[in-house]
C-alpha positions in Angstrom: 18.1 104.6 177.0 19.2 101.3 178.5 22.7 99.9 178.7 21.4 96.3 178.8 17.8 95.2 178.0 16.9 91.7 178.7 13.7 90.0 177.1 12.5 87.0 178.6 10.6 85.0 176.1 11.3 86.2 172.3 8.3 85.4 170.5 5.7 87.5 168.9 5.7 90.1 171.3 9.3 89.7 172.9 10.9 89.8 169.6 8.9 92.7 168.3 9.9 94.6 171.0 13.6 93.5 170.6 13.4 94.7 167.2 12.1 98.1 167.5 14.0 98.8 170.4 17.5 97.9 168.5 15.7 100.0 165.5 15.2 103.0 167.9 18.7 102.6 169.6 16.8 102.0 173.0 19.5 99.6 174.3 22.9 99.1 173.8 22.9 95.5 174.4 19.6 93.0 174.0 19.7 89.6 175.4 17.0 87.3 175.0 16.5 84.8 177.9 14.6 81.7 178.5 14.9 77.9 179.5 17.1 75.3 177.5 13.6 73.6 176.2 13.4 77.2 174.1 16.8 76.9 172.7 15.9 76.5 169.1 13.8 79.6 169.2 16.1 81.9 170.9 19.0 80.4 168.6 16.7 81.7 165.9 16.2 84.8 167.5 19.9 85.4 167.7 20.5 84.0 164.4 18.0 86.7 162.8 19.9 89.6 164.7 16.8 90.1 166.9 18.9 89.7 170.0 22.5 90.0 170.5 23.0 86.9 172.8 20.9 84.3 174.2 21.1 83.3 178.0 19.1 80.3 179.8 18.0 79.9 183.3 20.1 77.4 185.1 23.2 78.7 183.0 24.2 82.3 182.7 21.0 84.0 183.0 21.2 85.0 186.6 24.2 86.9 185.6 22.9 88.3 182.8 19.6 89.5 184.5 21.6 91.1 187.5 23.4 93.2 185.3 20.3 94.3 183.1 18.7 97.8 183.7 15.5 96.8 182.0 13.9 93.7 182.0 10.7 92.7 179.9 8.9 89.6 180.8 7.0 88.5 177.5 6.0 84.9 178.6 2.3 83.6 178.7 0.7 84.7 182.1 0.3 81.5 183.8 4.4 81.2 183.4 5.2 84.7 185.1 5.1 83.7 188.6 8.1 80.9 188.1 9.9 83.8 186.1 9.6 85.8 189.2 11.2 83.1 191.3 14.1 82.9 189.0 14.3 86.9 189.0 13.8 87.0 193.0 17.6 86.1 193.7 18.8 88.5 191.0 16.2 91.6 191.3 18.3 94.7 190.7 16.3 97.8 192.5 18.2 100.0 190.2 16.5 98.6 187.5 13.1 98.6 185.9 11.1 95.5 185.3 7.8 95.0 183.1 5.6 92.4 181.5 3.4 92.2 178.5 0.7 90.1 180.0 -3.1 89.9 178.8 -4.3 89.8 182.3 -3.1 92.0 185.0 -4.7 90.9 188.7 -3.0 87.3 187.9 0.5 89.1 187.6 -0.1 91.4 190.4 -0.8 88.1 192.5 1.9 86.4 191.4 4.4 89.2 192.2 2.8 89.1 195.8 3.0 85.3 196.1 6.9 85.3 195.3 8.1 88.7 196.8 5.3 89.6 199.5 4.3 92.5 197.6 4.7 93.9 194.0 7.9 95.6 193.8 7.9 99.4 193.4 10.3 99.1 190.2 8.0 96.4 188.4 5.3 98.2 186.2 2.6 95.9 184.9 1.9 96.5 181.3 -0.2 95.3 178.3 0.2 96.2 174.8 -3.0 95.7 172.9 -1.3 94.2 169.7 -0.8 91.0 168.4 -1.3 88.6 165.7 -2.4 84.7 165.3 1.0 83.7 164.9 3.6 83.0 167.4 7.5 82.4 167.9 10.3 84.8 166.9 9.6 84.6 163.3 6.4 86.1 163.8 8.0 89.1 165.2 7.2 92.5 163.3 9.2 96.0 163.8 6.1 98.0 163.6 3.6 96.1 165.6 3.1 98.4 168.3 2.8 101.6 165.8 -0.1 103.4 166.6 -1.6 100.9 169.0 -2.6 101.1 172.6 -0.3 100.2 175.7 -2.3 100.0 178.8 -0.1 100.6 182.1 -1.8 99.3 185.3 0.6 100.7 188.1 0.1 99.7 191.8 0.0 102.0 194.5 3.7 102.1 195.1 4.7 102.1 191.3 8.0 104.0 191.2 7.3 107.4 189.6 10.9 107.0 187.7 10.1 103.4 186.8 6.9 104.4 185.1 8.5 107.6 183.3 11.2 105.2 182.0 8.7 102.7 180.7 6.4 105.3 179.3 9.4 106.9 177.1 10.4 103.3 176.2 6.8 102.3 175.1 6.3 105.7 173.3 9.5 105.3 171.3 8.4 101.8 170.2 5.3 103.8 168.7 2.7 102.9 171.0 0.1 105.2 172.7 0.2 104.9 176.5 -3.1 104.8 178.7 -3.4 103.8 182.4 -5.9 101.9 183.8 -6.9 100.2 186.9 -6.1 96.6 187.2 -9.5 95.1 187.9 -11.1 97.8 185.2 -8.3 96.4 182.4 -9.1 92.7 183.0 -13.0 93.3 182.9 -12.6 95.5 179.5 -10.4 93.3 178.0 -12.3 90.2 179.0 -15.2 91.7 176.9 -13.1 92.8 173.9 -10.7 90.2 173.7 -10.8 87.2 175.6 -14.4 86.8 175.0 -14.0 87.0 170.8 -11.2 84.3 171.1 -13.6 82.3 173.0 -16.5 82.6 170.4 -14.0 82.2 167.7 -12.3 78.9 168.9 -15.7 77.4 169.7 -17.3 78.2 166.4 -14.7 76.4 164.6 -14.9 73.5 167.1 -18.9 73.3 166.7 -18.4 73.5 162.7 -15.6 70.9 162.8 -17.6 68.2 164.8 -20.5 68.2 162.0 -20.4 65.4 159.5 -20.3 67.9 156.7 -17.2 69.9 158.2 -14.9 69.5 154.9 -17.8 71.0 153.0 -18.5 73.5 155.1 -14.9 74.9 155.3 -14.4 74.3 151.8 -17.3 76.8 151.0 -16.9 79.1 153.7 -16.8 82.8 152.7 -14.7 85.5 153.5 -16.7 86.8 156.2 -16.0 83.1 158.0 -12.1 83.7 157.5 -12.4 87.1 158.9 -14.4 86.0 161.9 -12.4 83.1 163.0 -8.8 84.3 162.1 -8.2 84.7 166.0 -8.9 80.8 166.2 -5.6 80.5 164.7 -3.9 82.0 167.6 -1.8 79.9 170.1 -4.3 77.5 172.0 -1.4 77.4 175.1 -1.6 81.1 175.5 -5.0 81.5 175.2 -5.5 78.8 177.9 -3.5 80.9 180.2 -5.3 83.9 179.7 -8.7 82.3 179.9 -7.8 80.4 183.1 -6.3 83.5 184.7 -9.1 85.8 184.0 -12.3 83.4 184.2 -13.9 85.3 186.7 -14.4 88.0 184.1 -15.0 85.6 181.2 -17.4 83.4 182.7 -20.2 85.7 183.0 -19.7 87.0 179.7 -20.0 83.8 178.4 -23.4 83.4 180.1 -24.5 86.9 178.7 -23.8 86.0 175.0 -25.8 82.7 175.7 -28.7 84.8 176.6 -28.2 87.3 173.6 -28.2 84.5 171.2 -31.2 82.6 172.8 -33.1 85.8 172.5 -32.0 85.7 168.7 -33.1 82.1 168.5 -36.4 83.2 170.1 -37.0 86.0 167.6 -36.3 83.5 164.6 -38.8 80.9 166.2 -41.5 83.5 166.3 -41.0 85.1 163.0 -40.4 88.3 164.7 -38.5 90.1 161.7 -38.9 93.5 163.5 -37.0 92.4 166.4 -34.1 90.7 164.4 -33.8 93.7 162.2 -33.4 96.0 165.4 -31.2 93.3 166.9 -28.9 93.8 163.7 -29.0 97.4 163.1 -28.2 98.1 166.9 -25.2 96.4 166.5 -24.1 97.9 163.3 -24.6 101.2 164.7 -22.6 100.1 167.8 -19.5 98.9 165.7 -19.5 102.2 163.6 -19.2 103.8 166.8 -16.3 101.7 167.7 -14.9 102.4 164.3 -15.0 106.2 164.3 -13.1 106.0 167.7 -10.0 104.0 165.6 -9.8 106.7 163.1 
């Protein structure tokens, strides 16, 4: 499908893209691109066969990227503007470009900051897939199998770039959907970003208690399930939260209101309202599970 695929950032997401692209024969040559400070991870990616070669900004990356016909940016959203600056001088109008960032409004703004407008051959993309581990050793061949990937094209997105990337992602095993940029950021704030904030906050709360060792020692499976995502990369989630804070902050305030309402039910001994709250939530979650089937 592509002669030269360059993946900037070969961690969980970038590594998984490269692995599956290789298995599916989607590129003749795959290059992992990054900065010299990321040399150990990139060299690991090459030794594992995730990529065919590695290349560094300030070295051979510019030449490699100029010859690529597909470039996937798989770095934290807070780093994307710097990557656009690196790409600006070697941007190939005949190639297709995309990203995997969890916030799309910030990515679009970064593109405008660097290019003046979003290049028509860049398509913002967000795969709804992931894991709490990071780095190329966390890469999974079937990370995207059956998972949704959301395209958030701009008004000037090239039909050819959209088509090529749709085919690419479908061959990676994903189900492609399309959303408006603002709607994407609002939906993901509710379904992904807020849950991560809650998990991090709960674990931090319990860790501050004098009996934290005993709390964690006797925590059951429910605690482990609920807090799994608190093992996620703090740097990545810092970037996501700072870049989508306008959507996340109102949700934090709303969940505070929900918790205070339950606290008041308990204070008043209003068991009927507590039961209704739990039952409503259980029914809502079942609707979610039914949609997943």
